[in-house]
N, C-alpha and C positions, 0 to 999 in steps of 0.2 A: 577613144577620149573617153572619159568619166565621166559620171553623172553629177555629182559634185564636189564641189573644190573647198572642203573644210578645214581647213589650216593657211590664212590670211591675213597681209600686214598692210597699214595705211598710213599716214601723216600723222594718224592719232599716235602711231607710234615710229617706229622705225624705218617704213618705207615710203613713198614718195609720194604715191595715187590717194585721191582722198575717197573714201566711202562709194560714193556715185560717179568716181569715176571705173569702182573694181564692179560695179553693175554691169555696165558697158563693156569694160572688158572681157569678162566673165560670158556675156550673153553673144559675145562674139567670138570664144574659141569656143565656144558649143555646152557650156556647164548651163543647169538646168538648177541648181542649186547651191550657197552659199554659205560660210561661216568668217565673220571678219574675229581674227583670233589676236587682237592688237597684245603685245605684251603689258600685262598687268590691268588694260583698261578697259572697260564696253563702251568709250564715248563716243566711237563713232557708229556704233549697231545701229539706234532708231534710226536714225539718219537714213541710212545704208536702208533697213528696209523698208521705210517712207517711200525711198526712190526707186527698188524693186516692183516696187505694189504699183507705180504708176507707168513705170515699164513693161510688166506683165511678161511673164512666160519665163519668168524665175523668182526662184524661193529664197528667203535669207533667213539663217535661223543663228541666235545669240551665241556669242565665242568671247571668249579671252585665253591668251597663253599665260600661263602662272610659272614661277620659277617655284621649287620642293624640296627644301633639302632632305637627303635621306642616306644615313649611315656616310661616309666620304665623298656623294656624287650630288651635283647642281642638279636636281632632276627638271625638266620642262614638263606642265602638265596640261592641258587644252581642255579649258571648259568647253561644253556644248550644249545647249540647246534649256536651257537655266531659265528659272523666272528671276528677270530682270528687276522685279520692284522685290525683290526676298530681301528684308532689314538686315539680314547679315550680311549675304552678296554685298552688299551695298556697301554696309560698313568697312569690309572687309575688302574691296576695291580703291573705295576711297582712302585707306590707311597706305596701299600700296600706292598710290599716284602721290598723294602728297610724300611719302619716306624717298621715292621716289626725283621728283621734282625738288625736291631741297639739296639731294646728292649733284644734281645737276646745275641746281645755283651754285653751289658754292664753288664747282668746275670751272663756271663760267668767270665767276669772281677771279678766281686763279687766275685763269688764261689773261685775264687784262689786265689783273697784278703783275705777271710775267708777261706781259708786253705780246702773248702770242696773239690773242684776238683784242682787234683793234677796229673801231668802226662801229661797234655794235654793243650794245649792254645787257641787260638780263630782262630790261625794259621789252627791248625788242624783240627776245627770244619768245620771251609769253604772248605779243602783240599778235606775232605770225605764225603762230601753231594754235590748232580748233580750243578751243574749251575743253577741258576735262583731259588732253590728252598728253600722255606717257612721256614728260621730257628727257631729251638724249641725246647724244651727238648729233644725229639727224634732223633735230628742231631744232638744231643751231647753224646748222648747216642749210633748214628753212628760212631764216633768220637772214642769214648774209646772201639768198638766192632774194627775196623776197624786196632788198635796198640795192639790189645788183652788185653786188662787191664779191673782190675774188674770195674763196675762203681760201683761209690758211693751208697748205700742203701740211704742216707737221700740227692740225690742230689736234689730232690724232692721239698719237706718242703725246706728244708736248702739253697737252691737257689732260686727255680722260684716260692715258694711260701711264702715266706717273705713280709713283708710289703713295702723295699726299691726294692724289684723286680717288684711287683703290681703298683711301682709309676711307674715303666721305660714303663709301657701299654701304646703303641699307642694308643691317641681317633680312636674311630670308627667312618665311615660317615655312616651316617641315612639310615637306610633300603630305602626311597625313593629315594635317590640321587645311592645305586647300582641296585635300578628297573630300573629307569631310563636310565643310562650309560647302560648296560643290552639290556634293548628294543631296542635303541640305534644302538646297533650291531647283531640287529635283530637277539635275542636270546628268548628262553623262562627262564623267574628270576622265581622260586619255591621257598612258605616258604614250607623249609626240616623240617624233623621232628617235623611237629604240635603240636600234643598234646596239652594241654592249651593255645597255641597261634593262634590257630584257631578264637579266637576273635577278630582277628586283622583282620581278612581276607580283611570285608566291603574296610576298610582305604585304604588298601595294593594294592584293587583293581583298587581303584582311582588311584594309582599311576602306575597301571600300572603291577601288579601281574600277569600272567598269567600260574601261573601252582601252585600245590600241589602236597607233597606228601604222596601219600595213602597208600605207603605201605612203612614198618621201620621197625628195630627191635625194636624202642621207642613208636610206633602206638598201643597200648593196642588194644582189643575188639572195644572200647569206641568211642577212638579217630580217629579210622581207620573211623570208621559209623560218624566222625564230619568232615573229610577230604575228606569223597564223598560225603556229604551233601553240601558242601561247594564248592565242586569241581563242582558240578551239579549246584550250584545254580547261579554261578557266571560263567560256563563258562569254567573254569580252565584243562589245561593238567594233566592231571595223570604220576607222577613221582614216584620215589623213588629206594631205592637200600639199599645194607647191611652196609653201612657205614663204621668206625671204628667196625666194628665189623666181627666173625668168620674165617675162612679158608682162604679169601682173604685178610684180615689183620694183618693172623697170629696170632690169639687172645689166650689165655688160659683165664681159670677162667670163669668168669659168662661172660665175652664177647663172648667164646665160641660156637657163637650160631650156628644153620641149614643154609644153604645157600639159605633162601628159600625166601626172598626179590625181589623186583625188578617189573616190568611191562608187560604186556603180548605181544604179536607180535602186535594186535590192537590197543593199547593205543600209540606204542615205534611209529607207523609209525604212528600217529595221528597226535602224536607231532613233527617226523621229515618232513613231508609233511604240515606239518601245519593247518588239517583242521578244525581249530573250528578258521583260520583268525590269 
């Protein structure tokens, strides 16, 4: 069992558990530290920190998972242990959340117009999800569940995967922009589930990348080796976690993986105390 799970999602983006429930799940699984890395929002982090403090025995650091363009790739970058009150990162996160909410609103209105979404409105989606959440298809399903209505079988394909819906998708910032805003807020910024993206590490390091996920459900044996080699070469912090898989995301099917991902106690405190500088 690893000491810290530093890649988690909640009902503030695309998973079903609340930040408070994740604290309880994390403790029950034997973790001593967590980072909530919802997509492009940190709206659940402070409540998670507060609840963890009341529970005792488990630490919580700030986190967000951002998208960042680099060359022809859409990278995922996890921001960890940054100053949540930094004005620049606050503005950056708000812009990313607003852009996603607008995209999802258009998708919902399209679904209602096409008759796929029935029984709920956009106001219901907003009402039955947390304030500041990164609203997406999971948020629409949350509204259906709250109203005890059947979720349409074709919701994803007929609403969120259509060419029109894809045209609503907001432009992604560059990886360089993401890295710089997180570093200015004092955080660690890591290349998430790197597998075939380790080839970009040299350039990302020039931008300020200072972490890499060495443990992740998608890091197979050869890619874990590549991530560890990159971490050693560029003196990067070790990061990682279960992401949107396993019991902490309430997943079934192929995503019902064992909760084995994360980093060791030594790796966690090396990151938290910034022992690499």
